[in-house]
N, C-alpha and C positions, 0 to 999 in steps of 0.2 A: 573302382569305377569313376570315372569321370562325370563331370555335370551332365554331359550331352548324353550319356547312357541312360539316364531317369527322364521319366515324364516330364515332371516338374521338380525345381529346387527352389526352396524359399531361403533367402539369405537374411539374416540379421542386419542392422543397421551398421554392424562393423564388417560386413561382407562376408562373414562365414557361414557355412552351411547350418540353418537351423533345422529345416526339415526336408526329407525327401517324400516326394509324392507319386505313387505309381498307380495307374489305371489299368485295372483287369474286368472289364465289363462283361464277365461271365454271368450268366443268369443264375440268380441264388447262390451267390458266393458264400460259404459257410465260414464259420470260425476256424474249424478245422482246416479248411482250404487256405484260409489266410496264413495261420500257423504254418501250414506246409510251404507256402509261398516264401514266407520269411525264411524258414529254414534252409529252401533252396537257395537264396540269397546268399547266405552263410556259407554253406557248403562249397558253392561256387566262386566265393571270394568277393562278392559284390555287395558287403555290408558297408551301408552309408556311414560316413563319419559325423553325420548329423545326429542331434540328439532325439529327433523325431523320425518315424516312419509312418507314412499314413497311406494305407491302401485302400482304393476306392473301386466299387463297381456301382452300376446303376441302382441296386437294391440296397448294399451296405456299406459301411466304411469301417476301417480297423485300424486303430492307432497303438503304437508302441512308443515307449519313452524311456530313454536311457538304458537301453539293453545291452548286455555285454555279448559281442559277437560269438564268443566261445559256446555259449548256450544256444543248442539247435532248436529245441521243441518249447518255444516260449510263445504263449497265447499272448494276444492283445492286451493291453492295459484298459481299452475301452473299444466298444463297437455301438455303431449307431445306424440309423435307417438314412439313406441317401435319397430314397423317393420324395421326401419332403423337400428337399432341395430340388430335385427334378421338377416337381410341381410348381415351384416359385417361378421358374424360368420357362416352362413348357406347360401350360395349362391344358391343352386339347390334346395332351398324348394318347389318351384312353389306354388300351392294352400293348400297344406297339412300344417295341424297344427302340432306344436311339442306337443310331450307327456309332461305329468307333469314333469318327471324327465328330459328330454331334456331341457325343458324350465328352470327348476332350474339350472341345469349345465352350460347353457350359461349365465343366470343372473350372476352366480358366476364367470364365466370367464369373464364377462365384468366388474364386480365390482372389480375383481384382476387386471384387465388391467388400470382400472381407479386409483386403489390403488397404482399401481408401475409406472404410468406414461406413459404408452403405448398408451393411448388415451387422446388426448388433447382437451381443451374446444373450438375448433374451429368449430365444427359442432352440430347440434343438435342430441340429446337432452343434450348434454353436456353443451352447453351455457345456457340452461336454469336452469342445476344444480347449473352452476356457478353463475348465475344472483342471485340465492337465498342463496347462501353460502354452499351449500353442495358437490360441487365439490372439494373445499380446503379440507373439512373434510374427504372425501373418499381418497384424495391424501395422508393426513398425518396420517390416521388412520390405524385401522385394521378391517378386515370383519371376522365374526363368523358366523358359521351356526347353527341354531337351531335345535331341534328335529322336529320341523313342516315342515322343508325343506325336 
């Protein structure tokens, strides 16, 4: 799968793919759903060459690190709530769900804020990203938007 087939690609300072970020803004995306999503990527040959795969919905985030593509049913290494991130950027959302493009733009802003150092690893979910090494890659790399976004 090429870079432009993913929603976002994080590149390390050396230009290599550090993380693939996919957005699936289904309401109440579960750990089981996330595991199935990763499984489908593997089955269809779309496994990223990057050491991290991050799947985000408006409600939850799921992160895999250094998983072998041959293993199909691999649960994420970490999961976290995304609603805290959403509330940082959209304070008056209430019960309304973001549209697809609104969610994509919000995630892009969050990734940019992580990249430029405007967000520290003092709260969740950034602490979780830091504990698995992705926070530092986001801080030192670059974020590219793919055609799927």
